C-alpha positions as CSV (number, residue, x, y, z in Angstrom):
1,M,47.1,151.1,224.0
2,Y,47.5,154.5,222.3
3,I,51.0,155.1,223.5
4,I,52.6,151.9,222.6
5,E,51.0,152.0,219.1
6,T,52.1,155.7,218.7
7,L,55.7,154.9,219.7
8,K,55.8,151.9,217.5
9,E,54.7,154.0,214.6
10,R,57.4,156.5,215.4
11,N,60.1,153.9,216.0
12,Q,60.7,155.3,219.4
13,T,61.2,153.9,223.0
14,I,60.3,154.7,226.4
15,T,61.5,154.1,230.0
16,F,60.5,154.6,233.5
17,A,62.0,155.5,236.9
18,E,59.4,154.8,239.7
19,S,59.6,155.4,243.5
20,C,56.3,155.7,245.2
21,T,54.6,153.9,242.4
22,G,56.7,150.7,242.8
23,G,56.8,149.5,239.2
24,R,53.1,150.1,238.6
25,I,53.7,152.2,235.5
26,A,56.0,149.5,233.9
27,S,53.3,146.9,234.9
28,A,50.6,148.9,233.0
29,F,52.6,148.9,230.0
30,T,53.9,145.4,230.1
31,A,50.2,144.2,230.6
32,I,49.9,145.2,226.9
33,S,51.0,143.0,224.1
34,G,53.6,144.8,222.0
35,A,55.2,146.6,224.9
36,S,58.4,144.9,224.4
37,S,59.0,146.7,221.1
38,V,59.0,150.2,222.8
39,L,59.9,149.6,226.4
40,N,63.7,149.6,226.9
41,G,63.6,148.8,230.8
42,S,62.7,150.4,234.0
43,V,63.9,151.1,237.6
44,V,62.2,151.2,240.8
45,S,64.4,153.6,242.9
46,Y,63.1,153.7,246.4
47,A,66.4,154.3,248.2
48,N,68.0,157.6,247.6
49,E,71.4,155.9,247.1
50,I,69.8,154.2,244.0
51,K,68.3,157.5,242.8
52,S,72.1,158.7,243.3
53,S,74.3,155.8,241.9
54,W,71.9,154.6,239.2
55,L,69.9,157.7,238.0
56,G,72.5,160.3,238.7
57,V,70.4,162.4,241.0
58,K,73.0,164.7,242.7
59,E,73.4,164.5,246.3
60,E,73.1,168.3,246.6
61,I,69.3,167.9,245.1
62,L,68.5,165.0,247.6
63,I,69.9,167.1,250.5
64,K,68.5,170.6,249.7
65,Y,65.0,169.4,248.1
66,G,64.5,165.9,249.0
67,A,63.6,162.9,247.1
68,V,60.1,164.1,246.8
69,S,60.6,167.2,244.8
70,A,60.4,168.6,241.2
71,E,64.3,168.8,241.1
72,C,64.8,165.0,242.1
73,V,62.0,164.2,239.5
74,E,63.5,166.1,236.8
75,E,67.1,164.5,237.4
76,M,65.3,161.1,237.6
77,L,63.8,161.7,234.2
78,K,67.3,162.6,232.7
79,G,69.1,159.7,234.4
80,I,66.7,156.9,233.2
81,K,66.5,158.2,229.8
82,K,70.2,158.2,229.5
83,M,70.7,154.9,231.2
84,A,68.2,153.2,229.2
85,N,69.2,154.9,225.9
86,A,65.4,155.8,225.3
87,D,63.6,158.5,223.6
88,H,61.3,159.3,226.3
89,S,61.0,158.7,229.9
90,I,58.4,158.9,232.9
91,A,59.4,159.4,236.5
92,V,57.5,159.5,239.7
93,S,58.5,160.2,243.4
94,G,56.2,160.8,246.3
95,I,54.7,159.8,249.8
96,A,52.1,157.1,249.2
97,G,51.6,156.7,253.1
98,P,50.2,155.9,255.4
99,T,53.4,157.2,257.1
100,G,56.2,159.4,256.0
101,G,54.2,162.5,255.5
102,T,55.1,165.9,256.9
103,D,53.4,169.3,257.3
104,E,55.5,170.4,254.3
105,K,55.0,167.2,252.4
106,P,51.9,165.4,253.5
107,V,50.9,161.9,252.5
108,G,49.7,162.0,248.9
109,T,52.4,164.5,247.7
110,V,53.5,163.3,244.5
111,Y,55.9,164.9,241.9
112,L,55.6,163.1,238.5
113,G,57.1,164.1,235.2
114,V,57.8,163.1,231.7
115,Y,60.8,163.7,229.2
116,I,59.4,163.7,225.7
117,K,62.3,164.2,223.3
118,N,63.8,167.4,224.6
119,K,60.9,168.6,226.7
120,L,60.8,168.2,230.3
121,I,57.4,168.5,232.1
122,V,57.2,168.1,236.0
123,E,54.0,168.3,238.1
124,H,53.1,168.4,241.7
125,H,50.0,166.7,243.0
126,L,48.4,166.2,246.3
127,F,46.4,162.8,245.9
128,V,44.1,161.6,248.4
129,G,43.1,158.2,249.7
130,D,45.0,155.3,251.2
131,R,48.3,153.9,249.8
132,E,46.9,152.0,247.0
133,A,44.6,154.7,245.9
134,I,47.7,157.3,246.0
135,Q,49.7,154.9,243.9
136,E,46.9,154.2,241.3
137,Q,46.4,158.0,240.8
138,A,50.0,158.8,240.5
139,T,50.3,156.0,237.9
140,D,47.2,157.0,235.9
141,T,48.2,160.8,236.1
142,A,51.8,160.1,234.9
143,I,50.7,158.0,232.0
144,A,47.9,160.5,231.0
145,L,50.5,163.3,231.3
146,F,52.8,161.3,228.7
147,K,49.9,160.6,226.4
148,N,48.8,164.2,226.4
149,N,52.2,165.4,225.5
150,L,53.2,162.6,223.1
């Protein structure tokens, strides 16, 4: 994988904070030989309490914007990067469905982002399909965002 080889060459590391993808990003990386040389660790943070206590997402962010928000993903990116002492991070939070959607945030709403050195990028997406399709699209999009900005 291009990302793993590039990070190896640069002697850099990566970490992930995943919610709706449930560890799929970490799984995609660890399926490739050599991932252990660049992956410091990963967190699946489904519960808001974990987002807050492990990743440092401020309660005010969760109350005002919710876990499925650009603000939350930005905090997740910063928190996991610090916690894992990594050079880069990827974070994802969204509603994979089939339940949990609202008029404001329907099923398929996903915020994902990357923190590459000192550059934060967070995107909003509305993916379509069943739960698995939404998780797959979120995973692929997050990895592509990282690759395209590395």
